[in-house]
C-alpha positions in Angstrom: -157.3 -6.1 -89.7 -155.3 -7.6 -93.1 -156.0 -11.0 -92.7 -153.3 -12.0 -95.1 -149.9 -12.9 -93.3 -147.2 -9.9 -93.7 -144.4 -12.2 -95.0 -146.1 -13.2 -98.6 -143.5 -15.7 -99.2 -144.2 -17.8 -96.3 -147.9 -18.5 -98.2 -147.7 -22.1 -99.6 -150.3 -22.9 -101.9 -151.9 -26.1 -102.4 -151.2 -28.5 -105.0 -154.2 -29.0 -107.1 -152.8 -31.3 -109.8 -154.6 -34.7 -108.2 -157.9 -32.9 -108.9 -157.1 -33.0 -112.5 -158.5 -29.5 -112.7 -159.6 -26.8 -113.3 -162.5 -27.5 -111.1 -165.5 -25.7 -109.9 -167.1 -25.7 -106.5 -170.5 -24.2 -105.5 -171.3 -22.9 -101.9 -174.4 -21.7 -100.3 -174.5 -19.4 -97.4 -177.8 -21.6 -95.8 -178.8 -19.1 -93.0 -181.7 -17.2 -91.7 -183.3 -14.5 -93.7 -183.7 -11.2 -92.1 -183.6 -7.5 -93.1 -180.7 -6.5 -94.6 -181.5 -2.8 -94.4 -182.0 -2.7 -90.5 -179.6 -3.3 -87.8 -178.6 -6.8 -86.5 -180.9 -8.4 -83.9 -181.1 -11.7 -82.3 -184.7 -12.3 -83.0 -185.8 -10.7 -86.1 -185.7 -13.5 -88.4 -187.1 -16.8 -89.7 -186.2 -19.7 -91.9 -189.5 -19.6 -94.0 -186.8 -20.1 -97.2 -185.8 -23.2 -96.4 -188.6 -25.0 -98.7 -187.4 -22.8 -101.3 -183.8 -25.0 -101.5 -185.6 -27.8 -103.2 -185.6 -26.5 -106.9 -182.0 -25.3 -106.7 -180.9 -28.5 -105.5 -182.9 -30.2 -108.6 -181.3 -27.4 -111.0 -178.2 -28.9 -109.3 -178.4 -32.8 -109.7 -179.5 -32.4 -113.0 -176.1 -30.9 -114.0 -174.3 -33.2 -112.0 -173.2 -30.8 -109.1 -173.0 -31.5 -105.5 -173.5 -28.4 -103.8 -171.8 -27.3 -100.7 -174.4 -26.2 -98.3 -173.1 -23.7 -94.8 -175.5 -23.8 -92.5 -175.7 -21.3 -89.8 -177.3 -21.7 -85.9 -180.9 -20.8 -86.8 -181.0 -23.4 -89.7 -179.1 -26.0 -88.1 -182.3 -26.0 -85.4 -184.8 -26.1 -87.8 -186.6 -29.4 -87.9 -187.9 -29.0 -91.5 -184.2 -27.7 -92.8 -182.5 -30.7 -90.9 -185.4 -33.1 -92.5 -184.5 -31.5 -95.7 -180.7 -31.0 -96.2 -180.0 -34.0 -94.0 -181.8 -36.0 -96.7 -179.9 -34.7 -99.7 -176.8 -35.1 -97.9 -177.6 -38.9 -96.8 -178.8 -39.5 -100.3 -175.1 -38.5 -101.7 -176.5 -35.3 -103.6 -175.3 -32.4 -101.3 -172.7 -31.3 -98.7 -173.0 -29.8 -95.4 -170.4 -27.2 -93.6 -170.9 -24.9 -91.4 -171.1 -20.8 -91.2 -171.3 -18.9 -88.4 -173.7 -15.4 -87.4 -172.5 -14.4 -84.4 -175.2 -12.5 -83.6 -177.8 -15.5 -83.4 -175.6 -18.0 -82.3 -175.4 -18.6 -78.4 -173.7 -17.7 -76.1 -174.9 -14.3 -76.1 -172.4 -12.6 -74.3 -171.3 -9.9 -76.8 -173.4 -6.5 -77.9 -175.3 -7.0 -80.9 -173.7 -4.4 -83.3 -172.2 -4.1 -86.6 -168.4 -4.7 -85.3 -169.8 -7.8 -83.3 -171.3 -9.2 -86.3 -167.7 -10.2 -87.5 -166.5 -13.2 -85.2 -163.1 -12.3 -85.7 -163.7 -9.3 -83.2 -165.3 -11.2 -80.3 -163.1 -12.4 -77.6 -161.1 -15.0 -78.7 -162.9 -17.2 -76.1 -166.2 -15.8 -76.9 -165.8 -17.0 -80.7 -164.4 -20.6 -79.8 -167.5 -21.2 -77.2 -169.7 -20.0 -80.3 -167.6 -22.7 -83.0 -167.8 -25.3 -80.7 -171.8 -24.9 -80.3 -172.5 -24.4 -83.8 -170.0 -27.5 -84.4 -172.0 -29.4 -81.9 -175.5 -28.6 -82.7 -175.1 -29.7 -86.9 -173.1 -32.8 -85.8 -176.2 -33.8 -83.5 -179.2 -32.9 -85.5 -177.3 -33.9 -89.1 -175.6 -36.8 -87.8 -172.0 -35.7 -89.7 -169.1 -33.7 -88.5 -168.8 -31.0 -90.5 -165.2 -30.2 -92.7 -165.4 -26.7 -93.8 -166.2 -23.4 -92.5 -167.4 -19.8 -94.2 -167.1 -17.1 -91.4 -170.5 -15.0 -91.8 -169.4 -11.7 -93.5 -166.0 -13.3 -94.2 -165.2 -12.5 -90.6 -162.2 -14.8 -90.1 -159.7 -13.8 -87.3 -155.8 -14.3 -87.5 -156.6 -16.8 -84.9 -159.6 -18.5 -86.1 -157.5 -21.1 -88.2 -156.2 -22.7 -85.1 -159.7 -22.3 -83.6 -161.2 -24.9 -86.7 -158.0 -27.3 -86.6 -159.1 -27.7 -83.0 -162.2 -29.1 -84.3 -160.8 -31.4 -86.9 -161.8 -29.0 -89.9 -159.8 -29.7 -92.9 -161.3 -26.3 -94.8 -162.1 -23.0 -94.7 -163.8 -20.8 -97.1 -164.3 -17.4 -95.2 -161.9 -15.3 -97.5 -162.9 -13.2 -100.3 -160.1 -12.3 -102.4 -160.2 -8.6 -103.5 -162.6 -7.3 -101.1 -161.6 -5.3 -98.1 -164.1 -4.7 -95.2 -162.1 -3.2 -92.9 -163.9 0.3 -93.1 -166.7 -1.8 -91.8 -164.9 -3.2 -89.0 -163.9 -6.7 -90.4 -160.9 -7.8 -92.3 -158.9 -6.9 -95.4 -158.6 -9.5 -98.1 -157.1 -7.1 -101.0 -153.7 -9.1 -100.6 -155.3 -12.6 -100.8 -154.8 -15.0 -103.6 -157.5 -16.7 -105.7 -156.0 -20.1 -106.1 -156.4 -22.1 -102.3 -153.2 -21.8 -99.6 -152.4 -23.7 -96.7 -154.0 -21.7 -93.8 -152.2 -24.8 -91.7 -150.1 -26.4 -93.7 -151.1 -30.2 -94.3 -154.1 -29.8 -92.4 -155.9 -26.7 -93.3 -156.6 -25.1 -96.3 -158.6 -21.8 -97.6 -160.4 -22.1 -100.4 -161.2 -18.3 -101.5 -164.1 -17.2 -102.9 -163.6 -16.0 -106.5 -163.7 -12.4 -107.3 -161.5 -11.2 -110.6 -160.9 -7.7 -112.0 -161.6 -7.3 -115.9 -160.5 -4.6 -118.2 -157.7 -2.4 -119.2 -156.6 -1.2 -116.0 -156.5 -4.7 -114.2 -152.9 -4.6 -113.9 -153.1 -1.8 -111.6 -156.4 -2.9 -109.6 -154.8 -2.9 -106.3 -153.6 0.3 -106.6 -156.7 1.9 -108.2 -159.1 0.0 -106.2 -158.0 0.6 -102.7 -154.6 2.6 -103.1 -154.1 6.2 -102.8 -155.5 6.6 -106.5 -159.0 5.1 -105.7 -160.8 8.8 -105.0 -159.4 10.0 -108.5 -161.2 7.4 -110.0 -165.1 6.4 -109.6 -165.4 2.8 -109.5 -168.9 2.9 -111.0 -167.3 5.2 -113.9 -164.5 3.0 -114.3 -167.3 -0.3 -115.0 -169.0 2.0 -117.3 -166.4 2.6 -119.4 -164.7 -0.8 -119.5 -161.4 0.3 -117.7 -161.8 -1.7 -114.8 -164.5 -3.8 -113.0 -164.3 -5.9 -110.2 -166.6 -9.1 -110.9 -167.6 -11.5 -108.1 -168.8 -15.3 -109.4 -172.0 -14.8 -107.9 -175.6 -14.5 -109.3 -176.0 -11.8 -106.4 -175.8 -8.8 -108.2 -174.0 -9.9 -111.2 -175.7 -10.6 -114.6 -174.6 -13.4 -116.8 -172.3 -12.2 -119.5 -170.6 -10.5 -116.7 -170.3 -13.9 -114.9 -168.7 -15.7 -118.2 -166.3 -13.1 -118.2 -165.1 -13.5 -114.9 -164.8 -17.5 -115.9 -163.0 -17.0 -118.9 -160.8 -14.1 -116.8 -160.4 -17.0 -114.1 -159.1 -19.5 -116.3 -156.8 -17.2 -118.6 -154.6 -16.7 -115.0 -154.7 -20.4 -114.4 -157.0 -20.2 -111.2 -157.5 -24.1 -110.5 -160.6 -24.1 -108.3 -163.2 -21.6 -109.1 -165.6 -21.0 -105.9 -168.9 -19.8 -106.5 -171.7 -18.7 -103.9 -174.6 -16.8 -102.9 -177.0 -16.9 -99.6 -179.9 -19.3 -99.5 -182.9 -16.4 -99.0 -181.9 -15.4 -102.4 -184.2 -18.2 -103.5 -187.3 -16.9 -102.6 -188.4 -13.3 -103.6 -188.6 -10.9 -101.2 -185.3 -11.5 -98.4 -182.6 -10.1 -100.3 -182.2 -7.1 -102.4 -181.3 -9.3 -105.3 -184.1 -11.2 -105.9 -187.2 -8.8 -104.7 -189.7 -10.6 -107.5 -190.6 -13.7 -109.6 -188.6 -11.8 -112.8 -185.8 -12.2 -110.9 -186.2 -15.3 -109.3 -186.2 -16.5 -113.1 -183.1 -14.7 -114.1 -181.5 -16.2 -111.0 -181.8 -19.5 -112.2 -181.2 -18.8 -115.9 -177.8 -17.4 -114.5 -177.0 -20.8 -112.6 -178.0 -22.6 -115.8 -175.8 -20.4 -118.2 -173.2 -20.6 -115.9 -173.4 -24.4 -115.9 -173.2 -24.5 -119.2 -170.5 -22.3 -119.9 -168.0 -24.1 -117.1 -169.1 -27.7 -118.9 -168.2 -25.8 -122.3 -164.8 -25.0 -120.9 -164.1 -28.3 -119.8 -164.3 -27.1 -115.8 -165.9 -29.6 -113.7 -167.1 -29.9 -110.9 -165.6 -30.8 -107.3 -167.0 -31.6 -103.8 -165.3 -32.0 -100.4 -165.5 -35.3 -100.1 -163.1 -35.3 -103.1 -161.1 -32.7 -102.1 -160.6 -34.2 -99.0 -159.7 -37.6 -100.2 -157.3 -36.0 -102.8 -155.7 -33.2 -101.6 -155.6 -34.0 -97.6 -155.9 -37.5 -97.5 -153.3 -38.1 -99.4 -150.8 -36.7 -97.1 -151.7 -38.8 -94.0 
């Protein structure tokens, strides 16, 4: 399923000049920990890692960053998470949005499986019901109205924006540009831009996650990575030879020196908003494939310190959702 409209001429970019950019946003998929190597399950998960968010929050505060925690249903139901994250928010040190993992969010009317892990594959009424229940849970438990959404596994569909609009949500960050999940039953974002664009003109903005191509063949990246030439040039070989490499702005699987290359490339391409992300279970060793031990956790934090320092050196300042709403949405009202 190609999420992007077929007529690219209808795509309207957001004017980012009021942000006095370029700027960057830190987004955290704040979710239950589960075994990524096993089938999806409604009950084989936990929220034991939530206390491990505190050191990351402290690092962000030291760096003048207000992280955005995109909370899913199990986290929204956890009393400790409510107290901890809610405390950060009410002190003005963080922000909260919502993230939908369908398999652990009621009502449980679908078969649990890979295809239905993408909310866009659910019957529209069921996707809508899950969104409403998640929204209400966050609103009640955190005493705030979330204003940004990310579909778990980036599973946004063509009618999801209308559902978000009905909830009064002004921002979505489900699009992972330069990725294709259609082989797994999910959406395709290979034609998605990297700069923010309007999903609903005037009141719903898409903030794509930042992923760039690097190397001598980057001008032909779409064809080589996703087109007819893909089978001729293995991606690993292309990366090793420096001809073409896809680099996402995440500490999960991307070393610091590669992230710095990606930042430089994004700025050279005039990307006005850099959207960095990771999954909260990576903050405690053993929950994800990216942080399996204390050494990898130390490298994880070194990545963030290095990225924050490089962004500051490049003159890229952090931004938060309150500021974006006031300058990008509020100015239109």
